[in-house]
N, C-alpha and C positions, 0 to 999 in steps of 0.2 A: 503494499500499499504506499502510495507518495503521502507525504507530509502534507502537501498542499491540497488533499482531499478529505482532510478528518482533522487534522491537528491542532490544539489550541497548544500555545506557548507559555509557559509561565516563567520572566525574567525574575531572578533573583539577584537584584542589586542595590546596594546602599546609595552608590554615589546617582542623586539624578540626573547630573549631566550626562554620565554614561549610558543610564537608562533612556534618555531622550534620545541619544546618538544610536543607540542600539536598534530601538523601534523604528526612527526614522530611515535607518541604512537597510534594515530589512526590506521595510516597506518598497525604498527604492531597487531594491533587489529583485523585487516580483511579489513577494510574500505575501497573502491578504490576509492569514491566518490571524484569529483573534490572540492578543499578547495582553496577559495578564500582568501585572508589576507589583512585587512586594519587595519591601528594603530590610527585611532581616529574615534570618535562618528560621525561627520560630514563627513567624507568619507564613514561610514557604509549608513548614509541616501543616499549618492549620489549614490552608488552603488547599493544599493536597486532599487531606481528610474531606474537606467540604465538598472537592470535586468528586472522590470517590464515591461518597454517600448521596450527591445530588444525581449523578449517571447523567448529567447535561450534556456531555461530549462523549465521542468516541474515546479520545485517547490524550494525553497529554506529554509534551517534551519539556524538559527544563533546561535552561541556560542559568547557570550557576555562578556565582561568584564566590572567592572563596573566605575572603575578607569581609564579613557581615558581623553585625552588632547583635546581641542576645545570644544568639546559637551560629555558629559558623559555618561556613560550608562543608568542612570536612565533616562535622557533626549530620548535618543534612545529608551528605553524601552517604555516608555509613548507615544512617538511620533508613534511609530509602531502600539501600541493597541488601539491608537484612531482613527486611520484612516481605513475606511472601506476596503481598497484596502490591507492592510499589517496585519491587526490584526489575521488572521487565520496562518501566518508565525509564527512556532514553535520556541521559544526563549529559549536557554537554559542559564540563567547567569551562568559564568565560573570565579569566583572571589576570592580573599583572605579575602574578607570581609565575618566575621563569626557572627556579632553582630544580636541579634535576632531581631530589631527593623529595620534593613536594608533588612532581610532575608523577614518578614512580609510584608515590602513595595515593594518590588520587585513581591511578588505574588498579593498582592494589585493593582500595576499598570500593570499585567497580564503575568509575566514571567510563562514559561509552568514546567520548572525544575531548579532548585538553587544548583548549586554544587561549594561547597569550594575548591579553591586549595589549598592543604597541602603544608605546607613552606619547609617541608623535601623533597629532592629531590627524594628520592625511594617511598615515598607516591605518591609524585604528579605525578611520572610515572606511578604507578600502578592505580591511580583515573582515570587517562587520559585512559589508557587500558581498564579498567572498564566502562568506558564511549561509548569507540567505541564500546563495545559488548552490552550493551545497545542499541546504536544506530540501529546494526545491528538487531535487533529482535523486535524494536516497530514497531507498527501500526500506522499511519498517515492518517489524512483524506486526499481525492481526492482534488489535488490544483482545479481541474477543476469544482469543484461543488460548 
């Protein structure tokens, strides 16, 4: 199943400027999926609980920053990948951390893709547009199976 067809995106990002740039550049890359935004890790888990209970959409993809208030992205990632109800939700870590140990740790916890946010504005915009193009063509598992 293609992302464009059915998936809602949860953007977990505490920096409002980054969140705005991500939403804007995903749109410019052609994604018209609904994008929900929360600014801390606990709010992300609460949203996912509500999402699962409401059955309002077929599936969810998470764009997750690591450096979050209340509950950091590592804890969110670990919690979601250890829960049988949420472990198949695709999680793309989108963060400024580029330490190899941190990247390896995220993959060990179960992230599906790790993408470093460039510090330079132009590079950041290009990276998000490339992510949007990537998301428009990938195949994901059927959430109902």
